[in-house]
ZAMARGU-4260 file (C-alpha; in steps of 0.2 Angstrom, whole numbers, plus 5000, padded with zeros to 4 digits):
<rodrens>
0) 4685/4940/4813 | 4688/4924/4823 | 4706/4923/4817 | 4708/4942/4821 | 4701/4940/4839
5) 4713/4924/4842 | 4728/4934/4836 | 4724/4949/4847 | 4722/4937/4862 | 4738/4928/4858
10) 4748/4945/4857 | 4739/4950/4873 | 4745/4934/4882 | 4763/4936/4876 | 4763/4955/4881
15) 4756/4950/4898 | 4769/4936/4901 | 4784/4948/4896 | 4777/4962/4907 | 4784/4962/4925
20) 4771/4964/4939 | 4775/4976/4954 | 4777/4961/4965 | 4791/4954/4953 | 4802/4970/4954
25) 4815/4971/4967 | 4809/4980/4983 | 4822/4988/4994 | 4817/4994/5011 | 4832/5005/5015
30) 4832/5018/5001 | 4841/5031/5011 | 4854/5019/5018 | 4857/5011/5001 | 4859/5028/4992
35) 4871/5034/5006 | 4882/5018/5003 | 4882/5020/4984 | 4887/5038/4986 | 4901/5034/4997
40) 4907/5020/4986 | 4908/5032/4972 | 4918/5044/4983 | 4931/5030/4987 | 4931/5025/4969
45) 4937/5042/4964 | 4950/5041/4978 | 4956/5024/4971 | 4957/5031/4953 | 4968/5045/4960
50) 4979/5033/4970 | 4982/5023/4954 | 4986/5038/4944 | 4998/5044/4958 | 5006/5027/4959
55) 5009/5028/4940 | 5017/5045/4941 | 5028/5039/4955 | 5034/5024/4945 | 5040/5035/4931
60) 5047/5049/4942 | 5059/5052/4956 | 5051/5047/4973 | 5055/5039/4989 | 5050/5022/4995
65) 5039/5030/5009 | 5030/5040/4995 | 5027/5024/4985 | 5021/5015/5001 | 5009/5029/5006
70) 5000/5029/4989 | 5000/5010/4989 | 4991/5009/5005 | 4980/5024/5001 | 4974/5015/4985
75) 4972/4999/4994 | 4962/5007/5008 | 4951/5016/4996 | 4948/5001/4985 | 4943/4990/5000
80) 4932/5004/5007 | 4924/5006/4990 | 4920/4988/4989 | 4913/4988/5007 | 4901/5002/5003
85) 4896/4995/4986 | 4890/4978/4993 | 4881/4985/5009 | 4864/4989/5000 | 4864/4971/4994
90) 4868/4964/5011 | 4855/4973/5021 | 4842/4970/5008 | 4846/4951/5009 | 4852/4951/4990
95) 4869/4946/4996 | 4870/4933/5010 | 4886/4935/5021 | 4888/4933/5039 | 4890/4948/5051
100) 4907/4942/5056 | 4913/4943/5038 | 4905/4960/5035 | 4913/4967/5051 | 4930/4961/5044
105) 4927/4969/5027 | 4922/4985/5037 | 4938/4985/5049 | 4951/4980/5036 | 4951/4997/5027
110) 4952/5006/5044 | 4968/4997/5048 | 4975/5000/5030 | 4971/5019/5032 | 4979/5019/5049
115) 4995/5013/5041 | 4993/5026/5028 | 4992/5040/5041 | 5007/5033/5050 | 5017/5034/5034
120) 5012/5052/5034 | 5021/5055/5050 | 5037/5047/5043 | 5035/5057/5027 | 5034/5073/5037
125) 5051/5071/5045 | 5059/5067/5028 | 5051/5079/5017 | 5052/5094/5028 | 5069/5090/5034
130) 5075/5089/5016 | 5066/5106/5012 | 5074/5114/5027 | 5091/5107/5027 | 5097/5116/5042
135) 5083/5111/5053 | 5087/5097/5065 | 5072/5086/5064 | 5075/5068/5069 | 5058/5063/5074
140) 5055/5051/5059 | 5070/5040/5065 | 5064/5040/5084 | 5046/5036/5080 | 5050/5021/5068
145) 5051/5008/5082 | 5035/5015/5090 | 5026/5014/5073 | 5032/4997/5069 | 5027/4990/5086
150) 5009/4998/5084 | 5008/4989/5067 | 5013/4972/5073 | 5001/4974/5088 | 4987/4980/5077
155) 4988/4967/5063 | 4992/4953/5075 | 4977/4957/5086 | 4965/4960/5071 | 4970/4943/5064
160) 4967/4934/5080 | 4950/4942/5084 | 4944/4940/5066 | 4949/4922/5065 | 4940/4919/5082
165) 4925/4928/5075 | 4924/4920/5059 | 4926/4902/5066 | 4914/4903/5080 | 4899/4899/5068
170) 4886/4909/5077 | 4885/4925/5067 | 4869/4930/5059 | 4866/4933/5041 | 4863/4950/5032
175) 4860/4967/5039 | 4872/4981/5043 | 4889/4977/5052 | 4885/4976/5070 | 4897/4973/5085
180) 4886/4961/5095 | 4899/4947/5099 | 4913/4948/5111 | 4926/4947/5098 | 4917/4960/5087
185) 4916/4972/5102 | 4935/4969/5106 | 4939/4973/5088 | 4929/4989/5088 | 4937/4994/5105
190) 4955/4990/5098 | 4951/5001/5082 | 4945/5015/5093 | 4961/5014/5104 | 4972/5015/5089
195) 4962/5030/5083 | 4966/5039/5100 | 4984/5034/5099 | 4986/5040/5081 | 4977/5057/5085
200) 4989/5059/5100 | 5004/5055/5088 | 4999/5068/5076 | 4997/5081/5089 | 5014/5077/5097
205) 5023/5075/5080 | 5015/5090/5072 | 5018/5101/5087 | 5036/5096/5089 | 5040/5098/5070
210) 5031/5115/5070 | 5041/5121/5085 | 5057/5114/5078 | 5055/5124/5062 | 5048/5140/5070
215) 5061/5142/5083 | 5076/5137/5072 | 5086/5154/5070 | 5093/5149/5053 | 5076/5145/5044
220) 5069/5160/5033 | 5052/5160/5041 | 5047/5177/5033 | 5046/5169/5015 | 5028/5166/5009
225) 5031/5148/5005 | 5039/5144/5022 | 5025/5152/5031 | 5012/5142/5021 | 5022/5126/5025
230) 5022/5129/5043 | 5003/5133/5043 | 5000/5117/5033 | 5009/5107/5047 | 4998/5114/5060
235) 4982/5112/5050 | 4985/5094/5046 | 4990/5090/5063 | 4975/5097/5071 | 4963/5090/5057
240) 4970/5073/5059 | 4969/5074/5078 | 4951/5080/5078 | 4945/5067/5065 | 4953/5052/5074
245) 4947/5057/5091 | 4929/5059/5084 | 4930/5043/5075 | 4936/5034/5091 | 4921/5041/5100
250) 4909/5036/5086 | 4915/5018/5086 | 4913/5017/5105 | 4895/5024/5104 | 4890/5012/5089
255) 4894/4997/5100 | 4880/5001/5112 | 4869/5011/5100 | 4867/4999/5085 | 4855/5010/5076
260) 4868/5023/5071 | 4875/5009/5059 | 4860/5010/5048 | 4856/5029/5050 | 4860/5035/5032
265) 4865/5053/5037 | 4876/5048/5051 | 4885/5036/5039 | 4888/5050/5027 | 4893/5063/5040
270) 4905/5050/5048 | 4914/5043/5033 | 4913/5058/5021 | 4917/5071/5034 | 4930/5061/5044
275) 4938/5050/5031 | 4935/5056/5013 | 4938/5074/5015 | 4954/5072/5025 | 4960/5060/5012
280) 4955/5072/4998 | 4965/5086/5007
</rodrens>
């Protein structure tokens, strides 16, 4: 009986040592924020897989360099955004310790890559639709190339300088959602919002000019179903991109002064899923 009691006590001690107490389990305080980030990370993962698949098809088929560049930047932007959202729950819960400056850089990098992706769309429009309607005189892609190149040089140059200054100043706090609390971080956010406004205007002007050029051309067979759909698609994409980028510019400017929107989970989902994921899926 003594041996049995000792054996039972020994097994009880082993079981108690293996069992985790509630205090030993990870306790995350921002469940809604964490879930929203994991959901968005999954959405961008699907976009990344689609981009890889599209790149594979383009590599084996007939395609232009602009199409390959578009899908490359599309995949790169989706992958970096997927990574950003995946690590955010660990950052805000202090499981992963990185500075706010580095977190802001990881946040702004996909925005710049997606800006490049959308600018390539502007160039693709001129080539694809001009090739489809051979008699339509659309030379906007050639005229806009210097403008687009200048925007890219200014964008990536300014981002590189501001990020370098932000990362080397040595006073950024650790953990938490990305916040624009420093002068360099605010300047970077304002720069991105200005670029959003510029590209929204570009989509409106470019889409409107392309639509009018095709609509008013007397040699284009507008009455066919496929051509009418093509014209409607131009107008829809131009208006959608203009609305999304203008809204994003406003949101970025508001988030500079109202930091709470950066950790409000439903705002994050509405902003990224509604204004970035859905347009990219479309």
